[in-house]
C-alpha positions in Angstrom: -65.1 74.2 59.3 -62.3 73.3 61.5 -62.3 70.8 64.2 -60.0 70.9 67.1 -58.9 68.1 69.2 -58.9 68.1 72.9 -55.1 68.0 73.1 -54.8 71.2 71.1 -57.3 73.0 73.3 -55.5 71.9 76.5 -52.1 73.6 75.7 -52.7 76.9 74.3 -49.8 78.5 72.5 -47.6 81.2 74.1 -48.4 79.9 77.6 -46.0 81.0 80.3 -44.0 78.4 82.3 -45.0 77.9 85.8 -43.2 79.8 88.7 -41.5 76.5 89.6 -39.7 76.2 86.3 -38.6 79.8 86.5 -37.0 79.3 90.0 -35.1 76.1 88.8 -33.7 77.9 85.7 -32.5 80.9 87.9 -31.0 78.4 90.5 -29.1 76.6 87.7 -27.7 79.8 86.2 -26.5 80.9 89.8 -24.9 77.5 90.4 -23.1 77.5 87.1 -21.9 81.1 87.6 -20.6 80.2 91.1 -18.9 77.1 89.8 -17.2 79.1 86.9 -16.0 81.7 89.4 -14.7 79.0 91.8 -12.9 77.2 88.9 -11.3 80.5 87.6 -10.1 81.4 91.1 -8.6 77.9 91.7 -6.9 78.0 88.2 -5.3 81.5 88.8 -4.4 80.8 92.3 -2.8 77.5 91.5 -0.6 79.0 88.8 0.9 81.6 91.3 1.4 79.2 94.2 5.1 78.5 94.9 6.0 75.0 93.8 9.0 74.8 96.1 9.7 76.6 99.4 10.9 80.1 98.6 14.6 80.8 99.1 15.4 83.6 101.6 15.4 86.8 99.8 18.8 88.2 99.0 19.6 91.6 100.5 18.9 94.5 98.2 22.0 96.0 96.6 23.5 98.9 98.5 22.6 102.3 97.2 25.4 104.1 95.5 27.0 107.1 97.2 27.3 110.2 95.2 30.1 112.7 95.9 30.2 116.1 94.1 33.4 117.7 93.5 33.9 121.6 93.2 33.8 122.8 89.7 37.2 123.3 88.0 38.3 125.7 85.3 41.3 124.6 83.2 43.3 125.9 80.3 43.1 123.6 77.4 45.9 122.9 74.8 45.4 124.9 71.6 47.1 124.5 68.1 45.5 127.6 66.8 47.1 130.1 69.1 43.8 131.0 70.9 43.1 130.4 74.6 40.5 127.8 75.3 39.0 127.0 78.7 37.1 124.0 80.1 34.8 124.6 83.0 33.8 121.1 84.4 31.7 120.0 87.3 31.9 116.3 88.3 29.9 114.0 90.6 31.5 110.6 91.5 29.4 107.5 91.8 30.9 105.5 94.5 30.1 102.0 95.9 30.2 102.8 99.7 30.6 105.5 102.3 34.1 104.1 103.1 35.2 104.9 99.5 34.0 108.5 100.0 35.8 108.8 103.2 39.1 107.6 101.5 38.5 109.9 98.6 37.9 113.0 100.7 41.2 112.2 102.6 43.1 112.2 99.3 41.2 115.1 97.7 44.1 117.5 97.1 46.0 114.7 95.2 42.9 113.7 93.2 42.2 117.3 92.2 45.8 117.8 91.1 45.6 114.6 88.9 42.4 115.8 87.4 43.7 119.3 86.6 46.9 117.9 84.9 44.9 115.4 82.9 42.3 118.0 81.8 44.8 120.7 80.9 46.4 118.3 78.5 43.3 118.0 76.4 42.4 119.7 73.1 39.0 121.3 72.6 38.5 119.1 69.5 38.9 116.0 71.6 36.2 117.0 74.0 33.6 118.2 71.5 32.0 114.8 70.4 29.9 112.6 72.7 32.4 109.9 72.4 35.2 112.2 73.5 33.2 113.1 76.7 32.5 109.4 77.4 36.2 108.7 77.0 37.2 111.5 79.3 34.8 110.1 81.9 36.4 106.7 81.8 39.8 108.2 81.9 39.0 110.4 85.0 37.5 107.3 86.7 40.8 105.4 86.2 42.8 108.5 87.5 40.7 108.8 90.5 40.8 105.0 91.3 44.6 104.9 91.2 46.2 104.3 94.7 48.4 107.1 96.1 51.2 104.8 97.1 52.4 101.3 96.9 50.8 100.2 100.1 47.3 101.5 99.2 44.7 99.6 97.3 42.8 101.3 94.5 39.4 102.9 95.2 36.3 101.7 93.3 34.7 104.5 91.3 31.4 103.3 89.5 31.0 106.3 87.3 32.1 109.9 86.7 29.1 112.1 86.0 29.3 115.5 84.4 27.2 118.2 86.2 28.9 121.0 84.2 30.7 120.9 80.9 31.6 124.1 79.2 34.3 124.4 76.4 35.2 128.0 75.4 
């Protein structure tokens, strides 16, 4: 027969903790969660805080000005006796509106330079991608050249092809 002591009978196994213990545990969990959230907020905010006074923001770069030229058709040089043509459309990427105004004022001379330079090309020179890139660079230099000794050269950022057909 088994005998039980008084202490074993007083604390039955599987007894539920009192409501006060439950409230204390929930309060401790809430305090720990709030402390963790506050610490994380402080950590991330302190990493992004400027350490020195911010310098005044530089002005954003000016947007480029694009100027589309009328398409041109040019006879190309030919060694095989056949007629070859180039139909080309160009858009110029310029640095400012003032450059575009100067370009428009000299357009007849610029178109003449372009036509003479293009008519001196062979179809085989223009077929590869490198040939087209070299042509764009050459045309940018031609357009940038001053008309006279008293003028300064224009700044052409890039020559973009909008149409390019060799026949």
